N, C-alpha and C positions, 0 to 999 in steps of 0.2 A: 504494500500500500504506500502510495506517494504521500509526501507531506501535505497536510491539510492547511489551506490558506484561510484561517479563521477570520481574518480581518475583512475578507470579501465574501464571506458566507452569508446568505440571506437569513433573516430572523427565523428561528425554529417555528414560531407561531404562524408565520406566513406560509412556510413550507407545509406545515401540518394542515392549514386551512385549504391549501390547494390540493393536497393529496386526498383529503377527505371529500372535497367537492368532486374530484375526478372519480372517486370510487362510488359515491352516492348519486352522482348524476345531476347535482344542482346545489345551489347555495342554501336553500331552505332545509333540505335533507341533511346537509353537512352541519348546519347550525344546530339541528336537533341532536346529532351525534356528539358534537363538541360542547353542547350546553351553552351556546352563546347565541347572539342575535344574527339574523340573516344579514343585516347591514355590516356587522363586524366581519363576517366571513368574506363578504363581497369586497370590503375595503382592503382586507389583508391580501386577497388574491390580486386585486388591481395594483396594489403597491408592489407585489412581487413581479408582476408583468412590467411595471415601470422600471424597477431596479434591474431586471434582466434585459429590458429593451426588446422583448418579443411578446407577441400575443400567445397566450396559452389556451384560451377558450374562445369560442365564437357561438353566437346564439342563432337559432333557427326557430322562429316562432316562440314557443314556450320552452323549448328544449336547448340545453347547453351541449356543445360538442367540443372535443379536444382538437387543437391544431396538431400538426406533426410534432412541433416542439413540445407541446403540452403532453402528447402521448409519451414522448421520450422521457420527459422529466417525471411524469406520473409513475411510469414503470420503475424508474430508478428509486423514487421516493418510497414506493410501495415495498420494494425489496428491502430498502434501508430501514424503514419503520418496522417491518416484520422482524428483521434481525434484532433490532433494538428491543422490541417487545419480548422476543424469545429469551434474550440475555437477561432482561429485567425479571421476567417470570422465573427464570432459573435461579437468579440470586434470591428472590423472595422465597422460593421454595427450598433453598439450599439447606436450611436448618428446620424446616417445617416438621419433619418427622423425628428430629432429635430432641431428647429431653432437655429441659431447662436445668443446667448444671450449676449447683451452688456449692461453693467451698466455705467452710465455717469451722470454728474450733470444735473439737470432738466433744468436750463437756457441754458446750452450748447446744450442740445437736442432740445429745443424749438427755440432758436434764431440762432444757427449755423447749426446744423445737419438737422433738418426737411426741411428747404428750399432747401436742396441739395439732399435729400434722394431719391426722385423720379428718379433722374439720376442713382443712384446705382441700383434700382430695374429694370429699363429699360435695363441696361447693364448686370445685373446678376439676371434674373428672377428665376433661379434655386436655389438661396440661400434664404431660409426663415430667416428673421431677427426679433428678438424680443428685444425691448429696455426696460431697467429697469432704470428709472430715480431715482437715489439715491444720496444723498449728503454726502460727507466725508467718504465714504466707500473706504478703500484702498486695500482690497483683494476681487476680484470677487467671490471667493468661498463662501464668507459670504452670498451672495444673489443668489447663484447657477448660476452665469454667467460664460461665457467662456472668456470674454474680458472686459476690463474696460478703461474708459477715465477719467483721474483725473487731477485736477489743483494742482500745487505745484512745488517743486524743484526736484522731481523725485527720491528721496532717501528713498523710503519706503522699509521696510524689509519684507521678505517672498514672494515677487513678482518680476517678471522681468518687468523692465520699459524701454520704448523706447520713446525718444522725438518725439512729434508730431508737435507742433508749439509754438511760443512765445506767451505770454499772458500778454502784458503790461497792467497795471492797470491805470484807469483814474477816476478822480472825476467828476461826472456829476450832472446836476440838470435841472429841468424843467424851461423853460423861465420865467414863472410867479413868480417863487421863486426868480429869479435873478434880476427882475425888469429892464431888458434891459442890464445888465452887461454880459460880456463874460469871464471875469477873476476876481478872488477874491484873496485878500491878505490873509495871515494866520489869521490875526485878524478877517477879515470878515467871513472866514470859521468857525472860532471858536465860533461866536455868532449865526450862523444859526443852525437849527436842522439838525441832521444826521439820516440816515436810517441805522440800524444795523441788520445784519443777525445773528440769534442766534446760528447757527451751524458753524460759521466761526471765531474761536478765533484768527486766524492769522490777521484778519482785524485790530485789535487794534495795532499790531506791525507795520502794513503798515501805519496806520495813524500817528504813532510816527515817522516813517521815513520821513514823510513830514515836521515834525516840530510841529505837533499838540500835545496836551495833552488830551488823551482820557478821563481821569478822570474828566476833566472840561467841556466836551462836553455834549450837550443834545441829547439823542438818542431816536428814536422811533423804537421799536424792532419788527422784523418780523421773522417767523420761518425758512424761506428758501430764496434762491436767487431769485426764480421766483416772489414771493410776494414782495420782496424788490425792484426788478426792476419795478414792476407795481406801487408801491408806489412812486418811484422816478418820474415816468411819470406823476403822479397826483400832483406833486409839494409838497409832504409831507416833503421832506428834501434832503440834499446833499447825494450822494450815491457813494461809491467806487465800480467800476465794471470793468470787463475785457473788454478791448477795442474791441475785436472781436465780443462781444455780443451786442454792442450798436451802431454799424455802421449804421444800418437802422434807428434807433431812431434819430441819429444826422442828417442823410440825410433828414428825414421828418420834422425835427425841433421840435421833441418831447422832446429831451434832448440837453443840451449844454455841451461841454467839457470845464472844467474850470481849470483842473490841471492834469498833467501826471506824474506818478511815474516812475523813471528809475531804475527798479530792474530787471536785465537781468537773474537772477537765477530762476525766475518763468516762468512757461509755462504749457501747456497741454501735458500730457504723456499718452501713451498707456501702460496698465499694464495687465499681465496675470500670472497665477500660473506657477511655474517652470515646464518645460517639453515642448514637441513639440506642435506647433500650428496646428490646423486642416487646411485643404486646404481652407475651407470657411473663417476662421479667417484671413488667410494670404491674401486672395483676398480682404477682407474688409479693412484690414490695408493698402494695396497698393492703394486702391481707396481713402481712407482718405488722404493719403499723396499727391496723385495727386490733390485732391480738395484744399488742403492747398497751393500747388504750384500755383494754379490758382489765389489765393488771394480772 
């Protein structure tokens, strides 16, 4: 294909108006197809003729006919617009049968999303949803996802982020570790073992914000949030966790809240690559926000 001279290319609206007029056999029929007025189509075709310096149509009574030049242009435009339509429909349908893929922290998926997910599927059975539990991934494209949910301050580069819900952090422990206590002083917290997540370096900064000295604490390390939360339930150590994920544990008496951090900059955020969201992604986001509003 040779280089296209865009500067001298007629306006797309004029080419579309002429192509439709040629296919439909008149200005009025073309106007109905294009959802514009008869006068608008006629004006665009006349302007195209003036720009090209040739007649494309001629009238015989109430009927329009194509000139030889009009036949040639109409044939080329019909082929061109058909190719464009085919390519566009191919792009629109490229992901139509693929599930909406969402990456999110494993504990958020297990403790917050899964108990609510049946409601989404009942309401939107037409949307196939695939969950990818991944920790600390900030760009959904890294794991082939369309959408992500991430914990933090929402200031990641290279992605669009939208606030979903607050995520206050609390220190929790199993009742057997506390020996009947419901509150601990800093000194008491400093002498008990702590559960640490290996993939969460910000945890140390949060502990410092309480007034603790992480370097002096005894840690039992676990590779991810899910295992760390399970270890906390077993009484292995104190654990810093997002409040929204331990509500059921506290209600059932498996964990006890002993300290709350007041850091309003932290929360769960929706993230996606720059560009438009698919209709399925927007529906899922709206549903998530509605669930957050329910509490």
